C-alpha positions as CSV (number, residue, x, y, z in Angstrom):
1,M,0.0,0.2,0.1
2,T,1.0,3.6,-0.8
3,S,0.7,6.5,2.0
4,E,0.5,10.1,1.5
5,S,3.7,11.9,1.1
6,Q,5.4,14.8,0.1
7,N,4.7,14.2,-3.7
8,I,1.6,12.0,-3.4
9,E,-2.0,13.0,-2.7
10,F,-5.2,10.8,-2.7
11,K,-8.9,11.9,-3.0
12,K,-11.9,9.7,-3.6
13,N,-13.9,12.3,-5.3
14,W,-12.8,15.6,-7.3
15,R,-13.9,18.7,-5.8
16,D,-13.0,22.3,-7.4
17,E,-11.0,23.3,-4.0
18,Y,-8.8,20.6,-4.8
19,L,-7.2,23.3,-7.3
20,K,-5.5,24.3,-3.8
21,W,-3.7,21.1,-3.4
22,I,-2.3,21.5,-7.2
23,C,-1.2,25.0,-6.4
24,G,0.6,23.6,-3.3
25,F,2.5,20.9,-5.4
26,A,3.3,23.8,-8.0
27,N,4.9,26.0,-5.3
28,A,6.8,23.1,-3.9
29,Y,8.7,20.3,-5.5
30,G,5.8,19.1,-7.6
31,G,3.7,15.6,-7.2
32,T,0.9,13.7,-8.1
33,M,-2.7,13.5,-7.3
34,F,-5.1,10.6,-7.5
35,I,-8.8,11.1,-7.8
36,G,-10.3,7.6,-7.1
37,Q,-8.6,6.4,-4.3
38,D,-8.7,6.2,-0.4
39,D,-6.1,7.2,1.8
40,T,-4.1,4.5,1.1
41,G,-4.1,4.5,-2.4
42,N,-6.6,1.7,-2.6
43,V,-9.1,2.5,-5.6
44,V,-12.9,3.1,-4.9
45,D,-14.0,3.9,-8.8
46,L,-14.5,7.1,-9.9
47,K,-17.8,8.3,-11.1
48,D,-17.9,10.6,-14.4
49,A,-14.2,10.0,-14.7
50,E,-14.2,10.4,-18.5
51,K,-15.8,14.1,-17.7
52,L,-13.1,14.6,-15.2
53,L,-10.3,13.8,-17.6
54,E,-11.7,16.8,-20.3
55,E,-12.7,19.4,-16.9
56,I,-9.9,19.4,-14.7
57,P,-6.9,20.4,-16.8
58,N,-9.2,23.2,-18.1
59,K,-9.8,24.2,-14.5
60,V,-6.4,24.5,-13.5
61,R,-5.5,26.1,-16.8
62,D,-8.2,28.7,-16.0
63,T,-7.8,29.4,-12.2
64,L,-3.9,28.5,-11.6
65,G,-2.4,29.7,-14.9
66,I,-0.6,26.4,-15.1
67,L,-0.8,23.3,-17.3
68,V,-1.2,19.4,-15.7
69,D,-1.3,16.2,-17.1
70,V,-4.1,14.4,-16.5
71,N,-4.7,10.5,-17.2
72,L,-7.0,8.0,-16.8
73,H,-7.0,4.7,-15.4
74,Q,-8.8,1.5,-15.5
75,M,-8.7,-1.2,-13.0
76,N,-10.6,-4.4,-11.8
77,Q,-11.8,-2.0,-8.7
78,G,-12.8,0.7,-11.1
79,K,-11.5,4.0,-12.5
80,F,-9.1,6.9,-11.3
81,I,-7.5,9.5,-12.7
82,E,-3.9,10.8,-12.3
83,I,-2.8,14.5,-12.3
84,L,0.4,14.8,-12.5
85,V,2.1,18.5,-11.5
86,E,5.4,19.6,-12.3
87,Q,7.3,22.3,-9.9
88,Y,6.8,25.7,-11.1
89,P,10.0,28.4,-11.4
90,Y,7.2,31.1,-10.4
91,P,4.8,31.6,-7.7
92,V,1.3,30.1,-8.3
93,N,-1.8,31.2,-6.7
94,Y,-5.2,30.2,-6.4
95,K,-7.3,33.3,-6.4
96,G,-5.0,35.4,-4.8
97,Q,-3.7,32.6,-2.5
98,Y,-0.6,30.9,-1.8
99,H,-0.4,27.6,-1.0
100,Y,2.6,25.2,-0.4
101,R,3.0,21.6,0.1
102,S,4.9,20.6,3.2
103,G,5.2,17.0,4.4
104,S,2.0,15.4,3.2
105,T,-0.2,18.7,4.3
106,K,-1.1,21.8,2.6
107,Q,-0.6,25.1,3.8
108,E,-1.6,28.5,2.9
109,L,1.6,31.1,2.8
110,K,0.9,34.3,4.8
111,G,2.9,37.0,6.1
112,A,6.7,36.5,6.6
113,A,6.3,33.2,5.3
114,L,4.9,34.3,2.1
115,D,7.0,37.0,1.6
116,K,10.0,34.4,1.9
117,F,8.2,32.4,-0.4
118,L,7.7,35.0,-3.3
119,L,11.5,36.1,-2.7
120,Q,13.1,32.8,-3.2
121,K,10.9,32.3,-6.3
122,K,12.5,35.5,-7.8
123,G,16.0,34.4,-6.9
124,K,16.3,36.6,-4.2
125,R,16.9,36.7,-0.2
126,W,15.8,38.2,2.8
127,D,18.9,40.2,3.1
128,G,18.9,41.3,-0.3
129,V,15.8,43.1,-0.5
130,P,16.3,46.9,-1.3
131,V,14.9,49.7,1.3
132,P,13.9,53.1,0.3
133,D,14.7,56.3,1.8
134,V,18.0,55.2,3.3
135,S,21.4,56.3,1.9
136,T,25.1,55.8,2.5
137,N,25.1,58.8,4.5
138,D,22.9,57.2,7.0
139,L,24.9,54.7,7.5
140,K,27.8,54.6,10.9
141,Q,31.5,56.3,9.5
142,E,32.7,54.2,12.4
143,T,31.7,50.8,11.2
144,F,33.3,51.6,7.4
145,D,36.7,52.4,9.2
146,F,36.5,49.5,11.3
147,F,35.3,47.2,8.3
148,R,38.3,48.7,6.2
149,K,41.0,47.8,8.8
150,R,39.5,44.3,8.9
151,A,39.4,44.1,5.4
152,F,43.1,45.4,4.8
153,R,44.4,42.3,7.4
154,S,42.3,39.6,6.0
155,Q,43.5,40.7,2.1
156,R,39.8,39.5,1.2
157,I,39.3,43.1,-0.9
158,G,41.0,44.8,-3.5
159,E,43.0,48.0,-2.2
160,E,41.2,50.0,-4.2
161,S,38.2,49.5,-2.3
162,L,39.6,50.5,0.8
163,T,40.3,54.0,-0.5
164,D,37.3,54.5,-2.3
165,S,34.3,56.1,-0.9
166,N,31.6,54.6,1.3
167,D,29.2,54.6,-1.8
168,H,31.6,52.8,-4.1
169,L,32.3,50.2,-1.0
170,I,28.9,49.4,-0.1
171,E,28.5,49.0,-4.6
172,N,31.7,46.4,-4.4
173,L,30.1,44.5,-1.4
174,Q,27.1,44.1,-3.7
175,L,25.0,45.8,-0.9
176,K,23.4,48.2,-3.4
177,E,20.4,47.5,-5.9
178,G,20.1,50.0,-8.2
179,K,19.6,53.3,-6.2
180,F,18.4,51.9,-3.1
181,L,20.3,50.2,-0.1
182,K,19.8,46.5,0.6
183,R,18.6,45.4,4.1
184,A,21.8,43.8,4.5
185,S,23.6,47.1,4.3
186,I,21.5,48.3,7.0
187,L,22.3,45.2,9.4
188,L,26.1,45.7,9.0
189,F,26.6,49.5,8.8
190,H,23.7,51.4,10.2
191,S,24.2,52.8,13.8
192,N,20.5,51.5,14.8
193,P,19.6,48.7,12.3
194,E,16.3,47.9,14.7
195,K,14.6,51.5,13.1
196,Y,14.2,49.3,10.3
197,I,14.4,45.4,11.4
198,S,12.7,44.7,14.3
199,G,14.4,41.9,17.0
200,A,18.0,42.9,15.1
201,Y,20.1,42.2,18.5
202,I,21.0,39.4,20.9
203,K,20.1,38.5,24.3
204,I,22.4,36.9,26.8
205,G,21.2,35.4,29.9
206,F,22.9,33.7,33.0
207,F,20.6,30.7,34.2
208,E,21.0,29.1,37.5
209,S,18.3,26.8,36.2
210,D,15.7,26.8,33.3
211,S,13.1,28.9,34.8
212,D,16.0,31.1,37.3
213,L,17.6,33.9,35.8
214,R,20.1,35.3,37.5
215,Y,21.3,38.4,35.3
216,Q,21.2,39.2,31.5
217,D,22.4,41.8,28.9
218,E,21.1,43.0,25.6
219,I,23.7,44.0,22.7
220,H,22.0,46.3,20.1
221,G,23.5,48.1,17.1
222,N,24.9,46.7,13.7
223,L,26.5,43.6,13.3
224,F,29.8,44.2,13.7
225,V,29.5,46.1,17.0
226,Q,27.2,42.9,18.0
227,I,30.0,40.7,17.5
228,E,32.6,42.3,19.2
229,K,30.5,43.6,22.1
230,T,29.2,39.8,22.8
231,T,32.1,38.3,22.5
232,E,33.9,41.0,25.1
233,L,30.7,40.4,27.0
234,L,30.8,36.7,27.3
235,F,34.2,36.2,28.1
236,T,34.4,38.9,30.6
237,K,31.1,38.5,32.8
238,Y,29.5,35.0,31.6
239,I,32.3,32.5,31.0
240,K,35.0,31.5,33.7
241,A,38.7,31.8,33.0
242,L,41.1,29.5,34.9
243,I,44.3,31.5,35.8
244,S,48.0,30.0,35.5
245,Y,51.1,31.1,34.8
246,E,54.0,30.2,32.5
247,G,57.1,31.9,34.2
248,L,56.0,35.5,34.5
249,N,53.5,35.2,32.0
250,R,49.6,35.2,32.9
251,V,47.7,32.4,31.1
252,E,43.9,32.6,31.2
253,T,42.1,29.1,29.9
254,Y,38.4,29.7,29.5
255,E,35.8,27.1,29.9
256,Y,34.7,26.9,26.3
257,P,37.1,28.1,23.4
258,K,36.9,31.2,22.7
259,E,37.6,30.1,18.9
260,A,34.3,27.9,18.9
261,I,32.0,30.0,21.1
262,R,33.1,33.2,18.4
263,E,32.7,30.9,15.0
264,A,29.3,29.4,16.9
265,L,28.0,33.4,17.1
266,L,29.0,34.3,13.5
267,N,27.3,31.3,12.4
268,A,24.1,32.6,14.2
269,I,24.4,35.9,12.9
270,A,25.2,34.8,9.2
271,H,22.4,32.3,9.3
272,K,19.6,33.8,11.1
273,D,16.2,34.6,10.0
274,Y,15.8,38.2,10.7
275,S,12.1,38.0,9.1
276,G,11.0,36.6,12.5
277,G,11.7,39.5,14.4
278,V,13.6,37.4,17.3
279,P,16.5,38.4,18.8
280,I,19.3,35.9,19.0
281,Q,19.6,34.3,22.3
282,I,22.8,33.1,24.4
283,S,21.9,31.3,27.6
284,V,24.6,30.6,29.8
285,Y,24.5,28.1,32.6
286,N,27.1,26.6,35.2
287,D,27.6,23.6,33.1
288,K,26.5,24.5,29.5
289,L,26.1,27.5,27.1
290,M,23.5,27.3,24.2
291,I,23.4,29.9,21.2
292,W,19.5,29.7,19.7
293,N,18.7,31.6,16.6
294,E,15.3,31.5,14.1
295,G,16.7,30.3,11.0
296,Q,16.1,27.2,8.3
297,L,18.9,24.9,6.9
298,P,18.9,24.6,3.3
299,E,16.4,22.2,1.2
300,N,16.6,18.7,2.5
301,W,19.3,19.2,4.8
302,T,19.7,17.8,8.1
303,V,22.0,18.2,11.3
304,K,24.5,15.5,9.7
305,N,25.1,17.7,6.6
306,L,26.4,20.2,9.3
307,L,29.0,17.9,11.1
308,E,30.7,17.2,7.6
309,K,32.5,19.0,5.2
310,H,29.6,21.0,2.8
311,A,29.1,23.5,0.4
312,S,28.8,26.9,2.1
313,R,24.9,28.1,1.5
314,P,24.6,30.6,3.8
315,Y,20.6,31.9,4.6
316,N,21.8,35.7,4.1
317,P,24.5,35.5,1.5
318,D,25.1,39.4,1.3
319,I,25.7,39.5,5.1
320,A,28.0,36.3,4.9
321,N,30.1,38.0,2.0
322,A,30.4,40.9,3.9
323,L,31.7,39.1,7.4
324,F,34.1,37.2,5.1
325,R,35.7,40.1,2.9
326,S,36.1,41.4,6.7
327,G,38.0,38.1,7.5
328,Y,35.1,36.9,10.3
329,I,34.2,33.7,8.4
330,E,35.4,31.2,6.1
331,S,33.6,30.5,2.7
332,W,34.1,26.8,2.5
333,G,31.4,25.4,4.7
334,R,34.1,24.6,7.5
335,G,32.5,26.7,10.4
336,T,30.7,23.8,12.2
337,I,33.9,21.5,11.7
338,K,36.2,24.3,13.1
339,I,33.7,24.5,16.5
340,I,34.0,20.5,16.8
341,N,37.9,20.6,16.2
342,E,38.1,23.8,18.8
343,C,35.9,21.6,21.6
344,K,38.5,18.6,21.1
345,K,41.7,20.5,21.3
346,A,40.4,22.1,24.4
347,G,39.1,18.5,26.0
348,I,35.8,19.4,26.3
349,P,32.7,17.2,24.8
350,E,31.6,17.8,21.3
351,P,29.0,20.4,20.9
352,V,25.6,19.4,20.1
353,F,23.7,21.1,17.3
354,I,20.2,21.0,16.9
355,Y,17.5,21.9,14.5
356,D,13.7,21.8,14.8
357,S,11.8,23.4,11.7
358,S,12.8,27.1,12.4
359,D,15.1,27.0,15.0
360,I,18.8,26.5,15.4
361,S,20.9,25.8,18.0
362,V,24.5,24.9,19.2
363,E,25.1,23.5,22.9
364,F,28.5,23.6,24.4
365,R,28.9,21.3,27.5
366,K,31.5,21.9,30.0
367,D,34.0,18.9,31.1
368,I,32.6,18.7,34.7
369,Y,34.4,15.5,35.3
370,N,37.6,16.7,36.6
371,E,38.8,16.8,40.3
372,K,37.5,20.5,41.0
373,D,33.9,20.2,39.7
374,L,33.1,16.8,41.0
375,Q,33.8,18.1,44.7
376,S,30.3,20.0,44.8
377,F,28.4,16.8,44.0
378,E,29.3,15.0,47.8
379,L,30.5,11.9,46.2
380,N,32.4,9.2,48.2
381,K,35.8,7.9,47.1
382,R,34.6,5.0,45.1
383,Q,32.2,7.1,43.0
384,F,34.9,10.1,42.7
385,D,37.5,7.7,41.3
386,A,35.4,5.8,39.1
387,L,34.1,9.1,37.3
388,L,37.6,9.8,36.5
389,F,38.7,6.4,35.7
390,F,36.0,5.1,33.6
391,K,35.6,8.5,31.8
392,S,37.7,8.0,28.5
393,K,35.5,4.6,28.1
394,G,32.5,6.5,28.2
395,E,30.5,3.8,30.5
396,I,30.5,1.8,33.5
397,L,29.5,-1.6,34.2
398,S,28.4,-2.9,37.6
399,S,30.8,-6.2,37.1
400,E,33.7,-3.8,36.7
401,Y,32.9,-1.4,39.3
402,M,32.6,-4.6,41.8
403,K,35.9,-5.9,40.4
404,K,37.8,-2.6,40.5
405,Y,36.8,-1.6,44.1
406,A,36.4,-5.0,45.7
407,V,32.5,-4.4,46.7
408,T,29.3,-6.2,46.6
409,D,26.8,-6.2,43.7
410,R,24.7,-4.3,46.4
411,T,27.0,-2.0,47.0
412,A,27.9,-1.3,43.2
413,R,24.3,-0.9,42.3
414,Y,23.8,1.8,45.0
415,D,26.9,3.6,44.3
416,L,25.9,3.7,40.4
417,S,22.1,4.6,41.1
418,D,23.6,7.5,43.0
419,L,25.2,9.3,40.0
420,V,22.3,8.3,37.9
421,Q,20.1,10.3,40.5
422,K,22.8,13.4,40.6
423,S,22.8,13.5,36.8
424,L,26.2,12.2,36.3
425,L,25.4,8.8,34.5
426,I,22.5,7.7,32.7
427,K,21.4,3.9,33.2
428,Q,20.5,1.9,30.2
429,G,19.2,-1.5,29.9
430,D,18.2,-3.7,32.9
431,K,19.3,-6.2,35.3
432,K,22.3,-8.2,33.7
433,S,22.5,-5.7,30.6
434,T,22.5,-2.6,32.8
435,R,25.2,0.1,31.5
436,Y,25.9,3.0,33.4
437,V,26.9,5.8,30.4
438,F,28.2,9.1,30.6
439,P,26.1,11.4,29.1
440,I,28.4,13.3,26.9
441,N,31.3,11.6,24.6
442,F,34.7,12.1,25.5
443,R,36.5,9.7,23.5
């Protein structure tokens, strides 16, 4: 049996409102609609099939302005019609409504989702839309000077562009369309981009728990200002540093590698969906740090694509280009790999990347499995030693615990269960197959 999917829809009878479904297929990836079949694809016999064979193509053409192939099929159970819909390169509407096929459902696009869809069908991105009534003179001179210094060091822009006027620099960065500045230029160079784009700022909060916010900050200004101020604030107020000395030189080792956090912040800024009006949010806890932004991965991508070398496909290409020219980011899709490698070098767990329809986040975890941090958990000597000893293995078996510490099965289970209650281990399996696994991978 066949079930409904991204490209397949079943209907027992024809109704003219099903033109909306055809519209949805045309606006998405195309698809096939079967008339005369139930939800599992069983033929239920279609009355007036020959008549519909003539009527449906004309209704589609007259209402939607597109052409579809309509075929009549005869089986033992009866007749059914097959409607083949191609993906169209331009927006298709049903009486002024724009429908879109997503999974096995049809959605009517409205508001920001409709704006985004129409832009993409025209080959444009949100950050490339021109904005009236703003000129280069309205942008911040200090940011132009800052950009030129960084671009000179990165050597990713011609020297003549660095000495040109601000107008020419904006044009060379492709941040202008005709006589209008693009949205990207306002986010990058305006002193107050929130005047034009709501939610274009960053929030940082320190949490004792999910419901216990202790203190917070907001970072406003253009994207270059946000990058610098957010990085400085994180590493002076929110992220602790271990102080040591090499001879007379003071050495600061942060809980999280600075390059990894900075790269994750740049990713959030370059890939954020600014049409949503929601700020980037950074949540800092005693044992973890999370960077969240609203956005979408490229079509057909999953988190797996981020964890391996991939093509550079920025959500905001004009913003990403300016960040690349100024030396902030790479252009070859290595950002997430760099984050992972920096965490490995620092000896902390690999970060966790999470994607859920319109939310993208990266979670960094501290390595609390060290002598200093484990002191706060009130462990006995066996538990303390076991967490350090078995850390590289990633798990503890009750039999191994019994053998190493010469204790009974009951004592081993008591000690290990206590570590589970304190969230230091995770219990998997039961009885003889029980494993006590470290919640993060140190191997």
